Each structure stands twice: as C-alpha cells, then as structure tokens.
N, C-alpha and C positions, 0 to 999 in steps of 0.2 A: 496454376501449381503454386502452394505457398510455401514459405521459407522453411516450414517443419518438414517438407518433404526431402529435404537433403540431410535430415539427422534421422538415423534409423531408431527404431523402437527401443532396441536395447541400450543405446546411449541415453535417449530420453528418461528411460528407466532407472539409469544410473545416477543422472542428475537430480531427478526426484527423490532417490533414495539418500542422496548427500545432503539434500536440504532438509528433508524430515529428520534426519540424524543429527543435524545442527540445531534444530529448534529447542529441544529439551534442556539446554544449556541455561535457558531462562525459565523458571518455574512461573507460569503466567500469573498475573495479578489482576484479578477482576476489580472492578469499581466497588466500593462499599455501598450499602443502601444509603448512607448520608451523602456521598457524592452522586448518587443517582437522583437523590430528591429533588423533585421539580424538572427533571432533565428528561429528554426522549432518547429513545435507543436507536443507534445506526451502527452501520458497518462499512468500513472501506477495505479494499483488497490490495493484496500485493499478488497481481496477476501475473505468472511466470511463465515464459517459453524458452525453448532453447535458441541459442545464437547459431545461425546458419555454420556449419563446418565443426560443431562442437564434437569433442571426441569422449567425454563423459569423465576424462581424468585430468583435465586441466584446471586452472583456477576457476573457481565458480563465478567470481567477478566477470570473468571473460566469455563464459560459457552459457550464462544464463542472462535472458532480458526480463524487463518488467513492462508493464502498460502504465502509461501517465497520459492524462487528457488535461486541456484547457477547457473549463466549463463554458458553455454557450453564453453569449452575451444576452440573450434572451430569457435566462433563467432568473428568477428574482433574488434567490439566495446566493452570495458569493460569485455572482457572473464574472466571466473572464479569468478567475482564479485557476492556478494549477491544482490538479486533484487526482487522486487515486479513485478508480471506479467504485461507486459506493452510493448509500443512501440511506434513508430512513427505514426501521423495521416496520413491515405490515402487521395488522394484529396477527398474534399466533405464530409468527414467524420467529426463528432463531437467527442469531448474527450469520451463521454459516448460510442458511437458506436464502435471506436477504442478499448475502454477498454474491451468491450464484444468480439470483434473479437480476440484480443491478448489473452485473457483468453482460448477461444475456441482453438487458435492455439498453445499455450505454455503447456497448462494442461488440455486440453480436455473437459472443461465445457462449455456447450451450455447455456447461459444464456439469457433470454428475456428482453426487455427494461423495464419491470417493476421490474427487479431485481436491478435497480440502485437505491441506497438508498440516495446518495447525492455526493457532492463534497467537496473537502478541498481546501485550498489555492493553487493557483499557486506557482510553484517554477522554477525560472529561472536559469539554471545550467550555469557552466563555460564551458561546452563543446558544447554549442551552441543550447539548448533546452529549451523551456518552458515547463514544465511537470505539466499536471493538474490530481491530485489524484481522482479517482472515486472509491466510497465505493459501492461495490456489495454484495448482499446476495446469497449465492450458495448452501445453504441447499435443500436437497431433489432432487438433481439432479445428484447424484452418486458422486463417489470419484474422485478427480483431479488425473489425470495420466500424467507424464511428456513426452513432446514431445523431444526425444533425440538429435534432431538436434539443438535445442535450449536450453534445460535444462539438467544439468549435475547431479542436485540434487533436490528434492522437499520435503519441509517439510510443514506439518500441525500442527501449534503451536497454543496453547491457549495464550489467550492475556496476560496472567500473565507472559509471557516471556518478554514482552516489558513494563510492568507495573513497571519500575526501572528508577531511576534518571540517566540521561544522564551526560556525562564527556564533558567539553567544554575546548578546548586548544587555546592558542594563538599562532600564526605563524607570522614569519617576513614578509611573503609575502602579508598579509591582516590584516586590522582593525577589521575584523569581527571574531568572535570565531568559531572554528571548532567543530561541534557537533559530539559526538561519543556515540551511544546507545548500552549498553552492551548486548551481545547476543552470545550463543555458546562459553563461556569463552574467547571471543574476542569482537571486537567492530564493529558496523556497522556504516558507515560514510553517509553523505548527498550525493544525495538527498534521497536515501532509509531511512536512518536514521532520517532525518528531517520529512518525512511523517509518519513514525511509531511514532515519538515523538508528532507530533501534534494530531495524531489520539488518542493516549494515553491520551493526556492533555484534548481533547474536549469529548470523549466517555466515558472514565473511570473516569474522575475527574471534568467534567463540566467547564473547564477552557478554555477561548477562547485565546489560546496561538498562537502567529505568529512564522513562522519559516523560510520565504523566506529570511530573513538577514543572516541566519546561514550559514557559510561557509563550503565548501567542502575541504578535504585535496588535497594538490597540485598535487598528481598524478592522481587525477580524473579531472583536469582542461582540459585534452585534448580529 
C-alpha cells in the first residue's frame, strides 16, 4: 500500500485546487520564435504528490511533495545530474503529452490529461533546448518507481526542501547570474534549479518571478 493511501481523496482534491489557484499569479511566458531558433523542444515536470498525513489546510510546502531524480550514469547527456522527470518532445507531441509520457517512462506513473495543473515559463538552455515545465498532480495513482535505464536515484521530497533562498554567482563567461538552489547539502543549478525556484516563488509565495534569464554553469552548456 502506497503513501497516498493515508491521504483521503477530499484532501488530495483540496491540495490540487490550492496549487491550481496559485499558478495564475504568473502569466506564463512562452519562448519567442527567435529564442526557439535552432533549439529542440523538451518538457520537464513538477510531479506532485501529497505528503502522508496531509490535511489539505496546512502550509503547501509541508503537505505536498515533488519527484526529483538523479540521471543514470549510462545516459549520454547530463549523466549523473539531478533532474526533474522529462525529456524531448516526440514528433506531433505537445509539452503536456511529452511530460506525461516521460513520467510514465522514468518513474512509472500513468497520468491522464486532467492531471495537468498548468505550465511555468519556458527556459531556453545553453545545450540547445527550450524546456517547458509542466505541473502534474500524481496523487492517488501509486508510488513512483524508478526505471533503472534512466534513473539512478528517485526522491520524493516535501516542498519545504526547496523553500529556501537560492544563491546567485557571477561568472566571467556571462553577464547573467548563475542560480544555485540549496538541496541535499549541495546546490542544484539551472535549468532544474531555475524551475524549482520559479515554482517555489509562484506556488508557495505568490510572487510572479521570472527565471529564463538566469544562467547555467559552464559545465552544463554542452
């Protein structure tokens, strides 16, 4: 029996509604045609589940968790890095469709279209992608299980873990600041760090904070 079994459906619905109500504080910004030029489309997910014992009325940061993975060492691109479930769009797919497919492939959660709660801002990466973050509600469909071909580690973390002030670094290679989000006694960089920070700002604090201008570390430019 999974952790979701201890959270009643009415509580899960209440948590879901609170997240949906928070997202419109940020009018979503899609990448421009110029920003998309020469880049491939991808999606990443904030895959959300209730924390065991949630009441639906407590602080969202303590009552909702998200799925974070460490990419398998066998993967060619960005192996071993912390990541949100996601990947490149297949031909004809929308960002929402790709997000749901990737969550099923990487962590075994089959989510219907009505589990999409909303989108955050597009983030153009240095490595040739425009990433669309998709917010998904995964409560009540079972526990995430990592696919060992793609995922080395899987963590179900309460949002309190990202409700911290990020660090911004200056680097000689760029005029934009590099964002570092504290997690696991170390730091998570953009694009994952940028998505986590924007979600924290919008959903937990009601602040329409933009992040597409925030820089990635040089090692992630490839």
